N, C-alpha and C positions, 0 to 999 in steps of 0.2 A: 152619628158618631160624635160630632161636636156638641150636640145637644145633651148627650149622656155625660160628657166630660163637664159641661157647664153645670148640669144638675148635681154631679158629685162634688165639684168644687163649691157650689153654692150651699149644699148641705153641710159640708165641713166647716165653711166659714160661719154659717148660721149656728151650728152647735158650739163653735168656739166663742161666738158672741154670747150665747146663753151661759157658757162657763165663766166668761168674764163678768157678767152680771151677777152670777152666783158668788164668785169670789169677792166682788164689791160689797155684796150684802154681808158676807162674813166679816169683811173689814170694818163695816159700819158697826156691827155688833161687838167686835173685839176691842176696838180702840176706845179709850176713855175720854179723851178731850175732843171738843167739838170741831176744832180745825183739822185734827187727824181724821175724824169721821168725814168731814167735808172733802178732804183730799181723796180718800178712798172712794167716796161716792162719785166725785167728779171724774176721776180717771176711769173708773169702771163704766160710768155713764157714757163718756165720750168714745171709748174703745168699743164698748158693748153695742152702742147705737151704730157705730161705723160697721162693725162686723155683721150684725143682724141685717141691717138694711142693704149692705153689699151682697149678702147671701140672697136676699129677696130679689135684688136686681139681677143677679146671676140666674136665679131660678125662673124669672119671667123675662128673659133677655130681650127679645126684639118686640116689645109691646109698649103701649102707652102707660100701663101700670108700672113698668120698670122705670120709665122716665119720671113719673110722679114720685116713686120711692127715692129716686136719685135726688130730686129737688128737696124732698123732706130730709134726706141725709145731709145735704149741704146746709140747709137751714138749721137743723139741730146741731150739726157739728160746729157751726159758728156761734150759735146762741147759748149752748149748754156750758161751755167753759167760761164765757163772759158772765153769765148769771151766777155761776158758782164762785167766781172771783169776787163779784160784788157782794155776795152774801158773806163770804169770808172777811172781806174788808170791813163790812159793817160790824162783824163780831170783834174784830181787832179794835175798832174805834169805840165801841160801846162797852166792852168788858173792862171793868176797873181792876180786876185781879189777874190780868193777862200775864204780867211779868212774873207772878208767882207760879203760874201754871206752865209756862213754856218760855223758851228763849225767843225774843222778838228782835228782829233787825230794825233799827231806826233809820229811816231814810230822810 
């Protein structure tokens, strides 16, 4: 009984993660500016990875492969936003026409 509930919840979370990735791809294609695209990709990537790997963990609940997927989830959830932030920061520092393309907050 509990295994069937975990399978159902795992499939729902997995399908939601695929939907998040699909919407992130649409955001990347629809936005014009590189920082807007970066934001859509980073948010979709972080939430999509979380949902898909959580679904995999729930589908393979009491096993070593579930623990490995959990470790991958933690690693990717830490490194993906950091790398996206660093790429966006490099764009802000190297683009000479940034002020004409978008509003930038000076810190």
